[in-house]
MDAnalysis code that builds the backbone (N, CA, C; Angstrom):
import MDAnalysis as mda
import numpy as np

u = mda.Universe.empty(243, n_residues=81, atom_resindex=np.repeat(np.arange(81), 3), trajectory=True)
u.add_TopologyAttr("name", ["N", "CA", "C"] * 81)
u.add_TopologyAttr("resid", np.arange(1, 82))
u.add_TopologyAttr("resname", ["MET", "VAL", "VAL", "ALA", "GLU", "VAL", "LYS", "ILE", "GLU", "LEU", "LYS", "LYS", "GLY", "VAL", "THR", "ASP", "PRO", "GLU", "GLY", "MET", "ASN", "THR", "LYS", "LYS", "ALA", "LEU", "ASP", "LEU", "LEU", "GLY", "TRP", "ASN", "VAL", "GLU", "SER", "VAL", "LYS", "THR", "GLY", "LYS", "VAL", "PHE", "HIS", "ILE", "ASP", "LEU", "GLY", "ASP", "GLY", "VAL", "SER", "GLU", "ASP", "GLU", "ALA", "LEU", "ALA", "THR", "VAL", "GLU", "GLU", "MET", "CYS", "LYS", "ARG", "ILE", "LEU", "ALA", "ASN", "PRO", "VAL", "ILE", "GLN", "THR", "TYR", "HIS", "ILE", "GLU", "LEU", "GLU", "GLY"])
u.atoms.positions = np.array([
    [-94.495, 7.677, 42.404],
    [-93.470, 7.087, 43.249],
    [-93.352, 5.603, 42.906],
    [-92.142, 5.165, 42.676],
    [-91.882, 3.755, 42.396],
    [-91.126, 3.164, 43.586],
    [-91.676, 2.067, 44.113],
    [-91.037, 1.366, 45.229],
    [-90.699, -0.044, 44.757],
    [-89.482, -0.450, 45.007],
    [-89.044, -1.801, 44.654],
    [-88.929, -2.631, 45.922],
    [-89.441, -3.852, 45.839],
    [-89.235, -4.818, 46.910],
    [-88.280, -5.868, 46.363],
    [-87.145, -6.031, 47.029],
    [-86.122, -6.977, 46.589],
    [-86.004, -8.075, 47.647],
    [-86.207, -9.317, 47.216],
    [-86.062, -10.470, 48.112],
    [-84.775, -11.196, 47.741],
    [-83.903, -11.366, 48.734],
    [-82.623, -12.042, 48.557],
    [-82.699, -13.383, 49.293],
    [-82.347, -14.465, 48.594],
    [-82.346, -15.796, 49.204],
    [-81.077, -16.537, 48.826],
    [-80.724, -17.515, 49.635],
    [-79.586, -18.361, 49.315],
    [-79.953, -19.315, 48.172],
    [-78.998, -19.590, 47.320],
    [-79.214, -20.553, 46.242],
    [-79.358, -21.954, 46.827],
    [-80.023, -22.828, 46.064],
    [-80.150, -24.219, 46.492],
    [-78.762, -24.823, 46.629],
    [-78.576, -25.588, 47.691],
    [-77.290, -26.233, 47.931],
    [-76.355, -25.433, 48.816],
    [-76.683, -24.168, 49.084],
    [-75.855, -23.340, 49.959],
    [-76.349, -23.544, 51.395],
    [-75.440, -23.848, 52.296],
    [-75.786, -24.093, 53.693],
    [-76.346, -22.837, 54.345],
    [-77.443, -23.018, 55.091],
    [-78.109, -21.919, 55.782],
    [-78.095, -22.208, 57.291],
    [-76.976, -21.901, 57.981],
    [-76.871, -22.228, 59.408],
    [-77.946, -21.554, 60.253],
    [-78.283, -20.324, 59.937],
    [-79.313, -19.622, 60.717],
    [-80.676, -20.305, 60.550],
    [-80.991, -20.702, 59.336],
    [-82.246, -21.417, 59.098],
    [-82.275, -22.758, 59.814],
    [-81.144, -23.485, 59.785],
    [-81.071, -24.791, 60.457],
    [-81.232, -24.630, 61.968],
    [-80.594, -23.616, 62.557],
    [-80.715, -23.390, 63.995],
    [-82.129, -22.983, 64.377],
    [-82.766, -22.186, 63.542],
    [-84.145, -21.785, 63.810],
    [-85.067, -22.994, 63.738],
    [-84.843, -23.878, 62.757],
    [-85.644, -25.099, 62.656],
    [-85.486, -25.963, 63.901],
    [-84.236, -26.111, 64.380],
    [-83.994, -26.896, 65.594],
    [-84.753, -26.314, 66.782],
    [-84.713, -25.000, 66.924],
    [-85.411, -24.344, 68.037],
    [-86.920, -24.552, 67.926],
    [-87.465, -24.432, 66.726],
    [-88.901, -24.649, 66.539],
    [-89.277, -26.090, 66.870],
    [-88.456, -27.040, 66.436],
    [-88.708, -28.448, 66.745],
    [-88.692, -28.680, 68.255],
    [-87.726, -28.086, 68.945],
    [-87.638, -28.248, 70.407],
    [-88.854, -27.657, 71.119],
    [-89.442, -26.638, 70.534],
    [-90.621, -26.010, 71.126],
    [-91.922, -26.694, 70.704],
    [-91.804, -27.783, 69.943],
    [-92.978, -28.571, 69.592],
    [-93.563, -28.299, 68.217],
    [-92.992, -27.388, 67.481],
    [-93.460, -27.125, 66.115],
    [-92.570, -27.889, 65.153],
    [-93.040, -28.991, 64.673],
    [-92.251, -29.807, 63.752],
    [-92.455, -29.277, 62.335],
    [-91.455, -28.578, 61.861],
    [-91.527, -27.989, 60.525],
    [-90.570, -28.719, 59.589],
    [-90.880, -28.692, 58.319],
    [-90.060, -29.375, 57.312],
    [-88.714, -28.687, 57.131],
    [-88.727, -27.354, 56.985],
    [-87.477, -26.613, 56.812],
    [-87.714, -25.132, 57.096],
    [-86.624, -24.427, 57.343],
    [-86.645, -22.976, 57.540],
    [-85.517, -22.404, 56.706],
    [-85.835, -21.385, 55.919],
    [-84.824, -20.717, 55.105],
    [-84.816, -19.239, 55.457],
    [-83.638, -18.667, 55.537],
    [-83.532, -17.252, 55.844],
    [-83.332, -16.456, 54.559],
    [-83.597, -15.163, 54.657],
    [-83.421, -14.273, 53.521],
    [-83.487, -12.832, 53.986],
    [-83.415, -11.931, 53.038],
    [-83.502, -10.502, 53.325],
    [-84.530, -9.890, 52.388],
    [-85.186, -8.827, 52.864],
    [-86.105, -8.073, 52.029],
    [-85.724, -6.604, 52.135],
    [-85.570, -5.961, 50.979],
    [-85.287, -4.532, 50.921],
    [-86.462, -3.829, 50.256],
    [-86.905, -2.715, 50.839],
    [-87.909, -1.855, 50.232],
    [-87.177, -0.578, 49.833],
    [-87.107, -0.324, 48.545],
    [-86.327, 0.804, 48.035],
    [-87.265, 1.779, 47.328],
    [-87.375, 2.995, 47.866],
    [-88.203, 4.046, 47.279],
    [-87.349, 4.803, 46.267],
    [-87.711, 4.692, 44.993],
    [-86.950, 5.340, 43.931],
    [-87.494, 6.724, 43.592],
    [-88.553, 7.134, 44.247],
    [-89.087, 8.478, 44.057],
    [-89.990, 8.599, 42.844],
    [-90.341, 9.847, 42.534],
    [-91.217, 10.152, 41.407],
    [-90.396, 10.374, 40.139],
    [-91.067, 10.289, 39.018],
    [-90.420, 10.592, 37.752],
    [-89.519, 9.504, 37.217],
    [-89.633, 8.299, 37.768],
    [-88.815, 7.172, 37.304],
    [-89.745, 6.170, 36.632],
    [-89.437, 5.795, 35.414],
    [-90.264, 4.800, 34.721],
    [-89.989, 3.412, 35.306],
    [-90.899, 2.484, 35.035],
    [-90.693, 1.118, 35.529],
    [-89.438, 0.494, 34.922],
    [-89.184, 0.770, 33.638],
    [-87.989, 0.230, 32.998],
    [-86.717, 0.771, 33.646],
    [-86.696, 2.089, 33.919],
    [-85.534, 2.698, 34.586],
    [-85.370, 2.142, 35.993],
    [-86.487, 2.011, 36.707],
    [-86.452, 1.501, 38.076],
    [-85.906, 0.074, 38.104],
    [-86.417, -0.757, 37.201],
    [-85.966, -2.145, 37.164],
    [-84.479, -2.229, 36.847],
    [-84.024, -1.449, 35.866],
    [-82.604, -1.449, 35.511],
    [-81.740, -0.971, 36.674],
    [-82.189, 0.060, 37.368],
    [-81.438, 0.606, 38.507],
    [-81.338, -0.411, 39.633],
    [-82.465, -1.027, 39.970],
    [-82.472, -1.986, 41.079],
    [-81.691, -3.246, 40.701],
    [-81.766, -3.672, 39.444],
    [-80.943, -4.807, 38.985],
    [-79.465, -4.516, 39.233],
    [-79.043, -3.314, 38.882],
    [-77.638, -2.926, 39.084],
    [-77.292, -2.913, 40.570],
    [-78.215, -2.424, 41.409],
    [-77.987, -2.428, 42.864],
    [-77.790, -3.853, 43.363],
    [-78.628, -4.761, 42.880],
    [-78.529, -6.161, 43.306],
    [-77.196, -6.766, 42.902],
    [-76.796, -6.511, 41.676],
    [-75.550, -7.081, 41.171],
    [-74.324, -6.511, 41.869],
    [-74.390, -5.224, 42.253],
    [-73.200, -4.577, 42.802],
    [-73.098, -4.636, 44.323],
    [-74.242, -4.628, 45.045],
    [-74.105, -4.537, 46.502],
    [-75.140, -5.340, 47.293],
    [-76.369, -5.463, 46.820],
    [-77.407, -6.081, 47.647],
    [-77.289, -7.597, 47.742],
    [-76.862, -8.242, 46.664],
    [-76.792, -9.707, 46.652],
    [-75.394, -10.173, 46.254],
    [-75.037, -11.334, 46.762],
    [-73.796, -11.989, 46.356],
    [-74.183, -13.030, 45.304],
    [-73.919, -12.765, 44.030],
    [-74.394, -13.659, 42.974],
    [-73.820, -15.074, 43.028],
    [-72.768, -15.279, 43.778],
    [-72.181, -16.614, 43.894],
    [-73.070, -17.524, 44.739],
    [-73.664, -16.978, 45.805],
    [-74.442, -17.812, 46.724],
    [-75.894, -17.378, 46.881],
    [-76.294, -16.248, 46.277],
    [-77.649, -15.744, 46.483],
    [-78.373, -15.488, 45.160],
    [-79.691, -15.565, 45.245],
    [-80.556, -15.152, 44.138],
    [-81.379, -13.965, 44.620],
    [-81.944, -13.211, 43.672],
    [-82.807, -12.102, 44.053],
    [-84.019, -12.036, 43.142],
    [-85.097, -11.488, 43.691],
    [-86.342, -11.302, 42.950],
    [-86.813, -9.880, 43.215],
    [-87.162, -9.162, 42.150],
    [-87.561, -7.753, 42.256],
    [-89.027, -7.606, 41.891],
    [-89.777, -6.899, 42.737],
    [-91.155, -6.533, 42.425],
    [-91.257, -5.019, 42.537],
    [-91.914, -4.404, 41.555],
    [-92.091, -2.946, 41.550],
    [-93.536, -2.602, 41.861],
    [-93.721, -1.523, 42.614],
    [-95.046, -0.992, 42.912],
    [-95.062, 0.480, 42.548],
    [-96.191, 0.921, 42.001],
    [-96.341, 2.348, 41.737],
    [-96.045, 2.778, 40.363],
])
């Protein structure tokens, strides 16, 4: 079984309103943090009988077509199994 973990983050310079609001809330509650950035994590089970090369190519295509917006986001893929 091959499982892919895909982390999606905003590119540098792209405004992250949710992260900024979370930082403000943390500061108000007494936790003074430098910054907060939001992102998404997907765990995708590709099943058995898939090579790592096939899995990586498949997940790359998923990222390019639907999981990430390449204009404002970056992605990182890790495979397990």
